[in-house]
TORDOSE-421364 format. One record per residue (C-alpha): residue number from 0; residue in three letters; x, y, z. Coordinates in nm, 2 decimals. Layout:
TORDOSE-421364
NUM,ALA,X,Y,Z $
...
//
This chain:
TORDOSE-421364
0,MET,0.00,0.00,0.00 $
1,ASP,0.09,0.37,-0.03 $
2,PHE,-0.01,0.43,0.33 $
3,ARG,0.22,0.46,0.64 $
4,THR,0.18,0.19,0.90 $
5,PRO,0.01,0.29,1.23 $
6,PRO,0.19,0.54,1.45 $
7,GLU,0.20,0.29,1.73 $
8,VAL,0.39,0.05,1.51 $
9,ILE,0.64,0.32,1.42 $
10,ASP,0.69,0.41,1.79 $
11,ARG,0.75,0.05,1.88 $
12,LEU,1.01,0.02,1.60 $
13,VAL,1.18,0.33,1.72 $
14,GLU,1.19,0.20,2.07 $
15,ALA,1.33,-0.13,1.95 $
16,ALA,1.60,0.06,1.75 $
17,ARG,1.70,0.26,2.05 $
18,HIS,1.75,-0.05,2.25 $
19,GLY,2.04,-0.10,2.01 $
20,ILE,2.09,-0.48,2.05 $
21,PHE,1.97,-0.68,1.75 $
22,GLY,2.07,-1.04,1.84 $
23,TYR,1.87,-1.35,1.78 $
24,THR,1.53,-1.29,1.93 $
25,GLU,1.25,-1.51,2.06 $
26,VAL,0.91,-1.39,2.18 $
27,LYS,0.74,-1.42,2.51 $
28,ASP,0.38,-1.53,2.58 $
29,ASP,0.24,-1.18,2.52 $
30,TYR,0.33,-1.20,2.15 $
31,TYR,0.13,-1.52,2.11 $
32,GLN,-0.15,-1.37,2.31 $
33,SER,-0.16,-1.07,2.07 $
34,VAL,-0.20,-1.30,1.77 $
35,VAL,-0.47,-1.51,1.95 $
36,ASN,-0.66,-1.20,2.05 $
37,TRP,-0.66,-1.05,1.70 $
38,PHE,-0.82,-1.36,1.54 $
39,GLN,-1.06,-1.41,1.83 $
40,SER,-1.19,-1.06,1.83 $
41,ARG,-1.21,-1.01,1.45 $
42,PHE,-1.31,-1.36,1.33 $
43,ASN,-1.45,-1.53,1.65 $
44,TYR,-1.20,-1.81,1.61 $
45,ARG,-0.99,-1.93,1.90 $
46,ILE,-0.63,-2.03,1.82 $
47,GLU,-0.41,-2.22,2.06 $
48,LYS,-0.06,-2.09,2.12 $
49,SER,0.08,-2.43,2.04 $
50,TRP,-0.06,-2.41,1.68 $
51,ILE,0.14,-2.10,1.59 $
52,ARG,0.46,-2.14,1.38 $
53,LYS,0.64,-1.81,1.28 $
54,THR,0.79,-1.78,0.94 $
55,PRO,0.95,-1.50,0.74 $
56,GLY,0.65,-1.45,0.51 $
57,VAL,0.35,-1.64,0.37 $
58,VAL,0.52,-1.74,0.04 $
59,TYR,0.81,-1.90,0.24 $
60,ALA,0.54,-2.08,0.45 $
61,LEU,0.37,-2.19,0.13 $
62,ALA,0.70,-2.35,0.00 $
63,ILE,0.77,-2.52,0.33 $
64,ALA,0.42,-2.67,0.33 $
65,VAL,0.45,-2.80,-0.02 $
66,ARG,0.78,-2.97,0.07 $
67,ALA,0.66,-3.09,0.41 $
68,PHE,0.34,-3.26,0.28 $
69,THR,0.43,-3.38,-0.07 $
70,LYS,0.71,-3.55,-0.25 $
71,PRO,0.87,-3.45,-0.58 $
72,GLY,0.64,-3.54,-0.86 $
73,ASP,0.32,-3.53,-0.64 $
74,PRO,0.02,-3.34,-0.77 $
75,VAL,-0.08,-3.01,-0.60 $
76,ILE,-0.40,-2.84,-0.69 $
77,ILE,-0.44,-2.46,-0.74 $
78,GLN,-0.74,-2.26,-0.85 $
79,THR,-0.64,-2.01,-1.12 $
80,PRO,-0.63,-1.73,-1.19 $
81,VAL,-0.45,-1.71,-0.86 $
82,TYR,-0.15,-1.53,-0.69 $
83,TYR,0.14,-1.63,-0.91 $
84,PRO,0.37,-1.77,-0.63 $
85,PHE,0.12,-2.05,-0.60 $
86,SER,0.22,-2.20,-0.93 $
87,GLY,0.58,-2.10,-0.90 $
88,THR,0.62,-2.27,-0.56 $
89,VAL,0.47,-2.59,-0.69 $
90,LYS,0.68,-2.61,-1.01 $
91,GLU,1.00,-2.49,-0.86 $
92,ASN,0.98,-2.76,-0.59 $
93,GLY,0.94,-3.03,-0.86 $
94,ARG,0.57,-3.10,-0.79 $
95,GLN,0.30,-3.15,-1.06 $
96,LEU,0.07,-2.86,-1.10 $
97,VAL,-0.30,-2.94,-1.13 $
98,ASP,-0.54,-2.66,-1.22 $
99,ASN,-0.90,-2.65,-1.08 $
100,THR,-0.98,-2.33,-1.28 $
101,LEU,-1.24,-2.10,-1.12 $
102,ILE,-1.56,-2.04,-1.31 $
103,TYR,-1.61,-1.69,-1.44 $
104,ARG,-1.98,-1.62,-1.48 $
105,ASP,-2.18,-1.30,-1.51 $
106,GLY,-1.88,-1.09,-1.38 $
107,ARG,-1.82,-1.31,-1.08 $
108,TYR,-1.60,-1.61,-0.99 $
109,PHE,-1.71,-1.94,-0.84 $
110,MET,-1.53,-2.26,-0.74 $
111,ASP,-1.58,-2.56,-0.97 $
112,PHE,-1.65,-2.83,-0.71 $
113,GLU,-1.73,-3.11,-0.95 $
114,ASP,-1.40,-3.05,-1.13 $
115,LEU,-1.21,-3.03,-0.80 $
116,GLU,-1.34,-3.36,-0.67 $
117,ARG,-1.28,-3.53,-1.00 $
118,LYS,-0.92,-3.41,-1.01 $
119,ILE,-0.85,-3.50,-0.65 $
120,VAL,-0.96,-3.86,-0.73 $
121,SER,-0.81,-3.89,-1.08 $
122,GLU,-0.48,-3.73,-1.00 $
123,LYS,-0.46,-3.88,-0.65 $
124,ALA,-0.39,-3.53,-0.52 $
125,ARG,-0.33,-3.48,-0.15 $
126,LEU,-0.27,-3.11,-0.13 $
127,LEU,-0.47,-2.81,-0.23 $
128,LEU,-0.36,-2.44,-0.22 $
129,LEU,-0.65,-2.21,-0.13 $
130,CYS,-0.64,-1.83,-0.16 $
131,SER,-0.90,-1.68,0.08 $
132,PRO,-0.99,-1.40,0.02 $
133,HIS,-0.89,-1.47,-0.33 $
134,ASN,-0.61,-1.27,-0.51 $
135,PRO,-0.66,-1.15,-0.78 $
136,VAL,-1.03,-1.20,-0.84 $
137,SER,-1.13,-1.04,-0.51 $
138,ARG,-1.38,-1.31,-0.40 $
139,VAL,-1.45,-1.36,-0.03 $
140,TRP,-1.56,-1.72,-0.01 $
141,THR,-1.89,-1.78,0.16 $
142,PHE,-1.94,-2.01,0.46 $
143,ASP,-2.12,-2.26,0.23 $
144,GLU,-1.85,-2.25,-0.03 $
145,LEU,-1.58,-2.32,0.23 $
146,GLU,-1.79,-2.59,0.38 $
147,GLU,-1.83,-2.77,0.05 $
148,LEU,-1.46,-2.73,-0.03 $
149,GLY,-1.36,-2.87,0.31 $
150,ARG,-1.61,-3.16,0.28 $
151,ILE,-1.46,-3.27,-0.05 $
152,CYS,-1.11,-3.25,0.08 $
153,LEU,-1.19,-3.42,0.41 $
154,LYS,-1.37,-3.70,0.22 $
155,HIS,-1.06,-3.77,0.01 $
156,ASN,-0.79,-3.69,0.27 $
157,CYS,-0.66,-3.39,0.07 $
158,LEU,-0.48,-3.13,0.29 $
159,ILE,-0.56,-2.76,0.24 $
160,ILE,-0.30,-2.48,0.27 $
161,SER,-0.52,-2.17,0.31 $
162,ASP,-0.35,-1.84,0.24 $
163,GLU,-0.56,-1.59,0.44 $
164,ILE,-0.32,-1.30,0.43 $
165,HIS,-0.59,-1.06,0.30 $
166,CYS,-0.84,-1.17,0.57 $
167,ASP,-0.87,-0.82,0.72 $
168,PHE,-0.98,-0.66,0.38 $
169,VAL,-1.35,-0.74,0.34 $
170,PHE,-1.61,-0.50,0.21 $
171,GLY,-1.99,-0.46,0.19 $
172,ARG,-2.19,-0.76,0.32 $
173,SER,-1.91,-1.01,0.27 $
174,ARG,-1.76,-1.18,0.57 $
175,HIS,-1.43,-1.36,0.60 $
176,HIS,-1.44,-1.71,0.76 $
177,ILE,-1.12,-1.87,0.87 $
178,LEU,-1.13,-2.21,0.71 $
179,CYS,-1.10,-2.41,1.03 $
180,SER,-1.38,-2.20,1.19 $
181,VAL,-1.63,-2.34,0.94 $
182,ASN,-1.61,-2.70,1.07 $
183,LYS,-1.39,-2.82,1.35 $
184,ALA,-1.31,-3.13,1.16 $
185,PHE,-1.13,-2.92,0.90 $
186,GLU,-0.86,-2.86,1.17 $
187,GLU,-0.73,-3.21,1.09 $
188,ILE,-0.65,-3.12,0.73 $
189,SER,-0.58,-2.75,0.73 $
190,ILE,-0.28,-2.52,0.76 $
191,ILE,-0.37,-2.15,0.78 $
192,LEU,-0.12,-1.89,0.66 $
193,THR,-0.16,-1.54,0.81 $
194,ALA,0.05,-1.22,0.84 $
195,PRO,0.02,-0.86,0.95 $
196,SER,0.21,-0.76,0.64 $
197,LYS,-0.08,-0.67,0.40 $
198,THR,-0.31,-0.53,0.68 $
199,PHE,-0.05,-0.29,0.82 $
200,ASN,0.19,-0.25,0.53 $
201,LEU,0.48,-0.44,0.69 $
202,ALA,0.58,-0.68,0.41 $
203,GLY,0.94,-0.57,0.42 $
204,LEU,0.98,-0.68,0.79 $
205,GLN,0.91,-1.04,0.69 $
206,VAL,0.69,-1.19,0.96 $
207,SER,0.40,-1.43,0.93 $
208,ASN,0.21,-1.66,1.17 $
209,VAL,0.10,-2.01,1.05 $
210,PHE,-0.17,-2.20,1.24 $
211,VAL,-0.13,-2.58,1.23 $
212,PRO,-0.39,-2.74,1.46 $
213,ASN,-0.31,-3.10,1.38 $
214,PRO,0.00,-3.20,1.59 $
215,GLN,0.12,-3.45,1.33 $
216,LEU,0.11,-3.19,1.05 $
217,ARG,0.27,-2.94,1.29 $
218,HIS,0.56,-3.17,1.35 $
219,LEU,0.62,-3.22,0.98 $
220,PHE,0.60,-2.85,0.91 $
221,ARG,0.84,-2.77,1.19 $
222,GLU,1.09,-3.03,1.06 $
223,GLU,1.08,-2.89,0.71 $
224,ILE,1.15,-2.54,0.85 $
225,SER,1.45,-2.68,1.04 $
226,ARG,1.58,-2.84,0.72 $
227,SER,1.56,-2.50,0.54 $
228,GLY,1.81,-2.36,0.79 $
229,PHE,1.57,-2.10,0.94 $
230,SER,1.53,-2.04,1.31 $
231,GLN,1.44,-1.70,1.46 $
232,LEU,1.25,-1.42,1.29 $
233,ASN,1.35,-1.06,1.22 $
234,THR,1.36,-0.88,1.56 $
235,MET,1.19,-0.57,1.42 $
236,GLY,0.92,-0.78,1.24 $
237,LEU,0.82,-0.94,1.57 $
238,ALA,0.80,-0.60,1.74 $
239,ALA,0.59,-0.45,1.46 $
240,CYS,0.36,-0.75,1.44 $
241,GLN,0.27,-0.74,1.81 $
242,ALA,0.23,-0.36,1.82 $
243,ALA,0.00,-0.38,1.51 $
244,TYR,-0.22,-0.64,1.66 $
245,ASP,-0.23,-0.47,2.00 $
246,TYR,-0.29,-0.11,1.89 $
247,GLY,-0.37,-0.10,1.52 $
248,GLU,-0.74,-0.18,1.50 $
249,PRO,-0.86,0.19,1.51 $
250,TRP,-0.62,0.27,1.23 $
251,LEU,-0.75,-0.03,1.03 $
252,VAL,-1.11,0.08,1.07 $
253,ASP,-1.02,0.42,0.91 $
254,LEU,-0.82,0.25,0.64 $
255,LEU,-1.11,0.01,0.54 $
256,GLU,-1.34,0.31,0.52 $
257,TYR,-1.10,0.49,0.29 $
258,LEU,-1.04,0.18,0.07 $
259,GLU,-1.42,0.13,0.05 $
260,GLY,-1.44,0.48,-0.09 $
261,ASN,-1.17,0.41,-0.34 $
262,ILE,-1.35,0.09,-0.45 $
263,LYS,-1.68,0.29,-0.48 $
264,LEU,-1.50,0.55,-0.70 $
265,CYS,-1.37,0.27,-0.92 $
266,ARG,-1.72,0.11,-0.95 $
267,GLU,-1.88,0.44,-1.05 $
268,PHE,-1.60,0.54,-1.28 $
269,PHE,-1.60,0.21,-1.47 $
270,LYS,-1.98,0.22,-1.51 $
271,GLU,-1.99,0.58,-1.63 $
272,ARG,-1.67,0.64,-1.81 $
273,LEU,-1.48,0.32,-1.88 $
274,SER,-1.73,0.13,-2.08 $
275,PRO,-1.69,-0.14,-2.22 $
276,LEU,-1.43,-0.24,-1.97 $
277,ARG,-1.57,-0.46,-1.69 $
278,LEU,-1.48,-0.43,-1.32 $
279,VAL,-1.52,-0.76,-1.14 $
280,GLU,-1.70,-0.68,-0.81 $
281,THR,-1.45,-0.63,-0.53 $
282,GLU,-1.55,-0.83,-0.22 $
283,GLY,-1.21,-0.84,-0.06 $
284,THR,-0.84,-0.74,-0.08 $
285,TYR,-0.74,-0.40,-0.21 $
286,LEU,-0.68,-0.53,-0.56 $
287,ILE,-0.93,-0.48,-0.84 $
288,TRP,-0.96,-0.72,-1.13 $
289,ILE,-1.04,-0.56,-1.47 $
290,ASP,-1.18,-0.75,-1.77 $
291,PHE,-1.04,-0.61,-2.09 $
292,LYS,-1.19,-0.88,-2.32 $
293,PRO,-1.48,-0.66,-2.44 $
294,LEU,-1.23,-0.43,-2.62 $
295,GLY,-1.16,-0.72,-2.86 $
296,LEU,-0.79,-0.65,-2.86 $
297,SER,-0.51,-0.90,-2.86 $
298,ARG,-0.30,-0.95,-2.54 $
299,GLU,-0.02,-0.75,-2.70 $
300,GLU,-0.25,-0.47,-2.79 $
301,THR,-0.41,-0.47,-2.44 $
302,ASN,-0.07,-0.45,-2.28 $
303,LYS,0.04,-0.17,-2.51 $
304,LEU,-0.28,0.03,-2.43 $
305,VAL,-0.21,0.00,-2.06 $
306,ILE,0.16,0.06,-2.05 $
307,GLU,0.23,0.29,-2.34 $
308,LYS,-0.09,0.48,-2.39 $
309,ALA,-0.23,0.50,-2.03 $
310,ARG,0.13,0.49,-1.88 $
311,LEU,0.01,0.26,-1.60 $
312,TRP,0.20,-0.03,-1.44 $
313,LEU,-0.07,-0.29,-1.37 $
314,ASP,-0.03,-0.67,-1.34 $
315,GLU,-0.10,-0.84,-1.66 $
316,GLY,-0.35,-1.12,-1.61 $
317,THR,-0.16,-1.42,-1.75 $
318,MET,0.09,-1.40,-1.46 $
319,PHE,-0.19,-1.55,-1.26 $
320,GLY,-0.24,-1.84,-1.50 $
321,PRO,-0.39,-1.88,-1.85 $
322,ALA,-0.74,-1.81,-1.71 $
323,GLY,-0.62,-1.45,-1.64 $
324,ALA,-0.57,-1.37,-2.01 $
325,PHE,-0.72,-1.03,-2.10 $
326,PHE,-0.75,-0.92,-1.74 $
327,GLN,-0.54,-0.67,-1.55 $
328,ARG,-0.49,-0.63,-1.17 $
329,MET,-0.48,-0.28,-1.02 $
330,ASN,-0.38,-0.19,-0.66 $
331,VAL,-0.62,0.07,-0.52 $
332,ALA,-0.45,0.11,-0.18 $
333,CYS,-0.33,0.46,-0.26 $
334,PRO,-0.44,0.82,-0.22 $
335,ARG,-0.77,0.89,-0.40 $
336,SER,-0.60,1.16,-0.61 $
337,THR,-0.35,0.90,-0.74 $
338,LEU,-0.63,0.65,-0.82 $
339,LEU,-0.84,0.91,-1.00 $
340,GLU,-0.54,1.01,-1.22 $
341,ALA,-0.49,0.64,-1.31 $
342,LEU,-0.85,0.60,-1.40 $
343,GLU,-0.85,0.91,-1.61 $
344,ARG,-0.54,0.80,-1.79 $
345,LEU,-0.70,0.47,-1.87 $
346,GLU,-1.01,0.65,-2.00 $
347,LYS,-0.81,0.87,-2.24 $
348,ALA,-0.62,0.56,-2.36 $
349,LEU,-0.93,0.36,-2.46 $
350,PRO,-1.02,0.34,-2.83 $
351,LEU,-1.28,0.60,-2.93 $
352,LYS,-1.64,0.47,-2.88 $
//
């Protein structure tokens, strides 16, 4: 985001810097309690301290999980178009990528449960990577959708790695459900990846908290972390995470209100001035997903329009998988004046109606 982290986080980092000793650092019980309190108060889900494993980022945790729970050559299911490190992590660790492509219908995305179950069975897949809320298509999965997903995976003993890093960014009537909160039985097959990095703009401090309720899976995950050579987290990241969860909620409330205003601006601007482009309804994250297909341009022509004519740096859709062709992702976590300028540039770049 283009927004400064909460003042309380900055103050805590300054305090830590003044301490002047930056050796290996482990946390006390109050750190774990801060994490537990955040997810209890915001999502009504009680996490046990023993479930928490700290890692230097969600993508690192994703790679550790892939290596801990599968062997080279094993199939791993993803749901494209999806955050590009999902496919990269699978392929770069020598696993087989299986795509349960999302269904795009009437400007909204849905899971294809029939295809998912068929591929779990036919490919003998034992691991699914879930993005919840989904990046880049901005879906916040409903309770019923997560329940059906979990039911299928539980039935076929397929583990779910659920990336919930955007869980705090939910808009309108949507509500985020931590996967394990949907059904306690899902705790046996789920690993939940979280971090304060998106919520409080702390990505560079490299801290995430992974929840592994199943003790056997927790043991395997911990062993793989040890094999990677990693031990303690960044001292400043730990301080920032705790301060954010302890004091950052009022700041987040204001941020969400501002972001909702930005999304409303986009919704109205696309409807009134950016026809025939289609804005996929944004339920969660601060990333909007734009359908350029109605222009009838080739991929190369679309990219030229965005980069050379509009002079915008968006994320071209195919980086999220073939299903993302002719889409572009835009980050709207910026000052409204910046966002408005970007939308106006895009308007001027469109072919004459």
